[in-house]
Residue, then its C-alpha position, 0 to 999 in steps of 0.5 A: m478834244d480837237n479844237d478845230q473840229p468841236k462837237s456841238p453839245r446837246p442843248s442841255d449840255q451847253k453852259v453859260v460860262l463867265v471868265t474873268g481875266a480873259s484878255s490873255g494867258i490862261g483866261e484867254a485860253i479858257a474862254a477860247r476853248l469853251a466857246g469852241e466847245g459850244h458854250q456861251v462864254v462871257a469874257g471879262a477883262r479891262r483890255t476890251e480891244r483884246l477881248r474883241r480880237l479874241a471874239d473875232r478869232t474864235a467866232e468861226t469855230a464857236a459858231r460851228s459848235g453852237g457856242g459864242l463869246l461875248p466881250v465885256r469890260l471888267d475890273v475885278t477890283d470894282r464890286g459894281d463892275v463884277d455885279a454888272f458882269v454877272a447881270t449882263a450874262r444873266d440878262r442876255f442868256g437867262r442864267v449863269d452856269a459857271f463862273i471862272a475866277n481867273a483874273g490874277v497878278m504876280p509881281l513877285s519880290p522879296l519882302g525886304a524890297l518893301l514893294v507895298d503897292e505891289w502887295e496891295r495890288m495882289i491882294d486886291v486882284n487875287v483875293r478881293g476880286l475872287l470874293y467879289g466874284i463869289a458875292s455876285a455869282l453865288p446868289v444867282f447859283t442859289a436862286q437857280g439851284a445850280g451853278h459851278f464856281v471855278t477858281i484858278a489858284s496856283i501851285g503857289a497855294h501849295e508851296v512858297v519859294p523866295t520872292s513868292a511870299v505875298y503871291s503865295g499868300t494870296k493864292f493860299a487865300a484863294w484856295a482856302i476861300t474856294e474850299g470854304l465855299r465848297l463846304e458851305s454850299d448846297p450840293s447843287i453848286r459845284v466848286t473847283t480849284v485849279s492850281p497851275g504850275v508854271v505856264t506861258s503867260e504875261l504874269a511874269d511881265s509885271i515883276t519889277d524886282r530884278g532878282a525875282a524877274e531873273a529867277m522867273r526867267a529860269y523857272r519858266a524854262h519848261a512852262i506849259e501852254p495855257d490850253a493845258v489849264a483850259g483843258a482841266v477847266s473843260y474837264a471839270l465843267a463836263q462832269p455829270e451834275d452829281v460829280d464835283v471835281n474839287e481840285i486839279v493841279v496842272r504843271p509841267a512834267r519837269q517841274r518839281 
């Protein structure tokens, strides 16, 4: 879809979509794309100034398509914050149609570096943050009799490389939790996992281990843009109610 000329969705197609980690990278691209496609997006992140700039930047395109973007401060490691994030959307719009669990961190390092604080941060954001999202959104979806939960995992959920042991472990956990949610949920609740390959983003900026940082610079030589992942999310959300796109892997053509 040409984001400069979005088509206004029919009222029945417009969704209220919550996006975590929306202040940069993939989350920012998802929020911008969906607002431009005519959906009401509630964008959550800790960096609220970035969210406000995103709302300003997308305002004209979103308005033309009938959509909008509401910035909300969110720390996914705080369960109360996540509960309030979902409640804000429900109170403002009367429903929640989709929850995009995108927030994540990736401070890669070899296990021998013993960067335990960074391991714990990955577990807190990538796993606990996902579980808090499910705990907050699932009761709403169940009460509505409909909803769509989308997890942004990683190609790291499917493969492990040196320095990615903990990160891949958290992303495999995200994949497994989301697959469990799909198996346990009523068919009226759709569940999708999107696993990106190497994408241009700020994630690599958090790598403090010198060797891992150098390896990532080489690995990112053929990175794709975040909007490629946003397109996959848009595709999954746009399917008919009886179609559940369970898993999408999106990576650079040159990535092996």
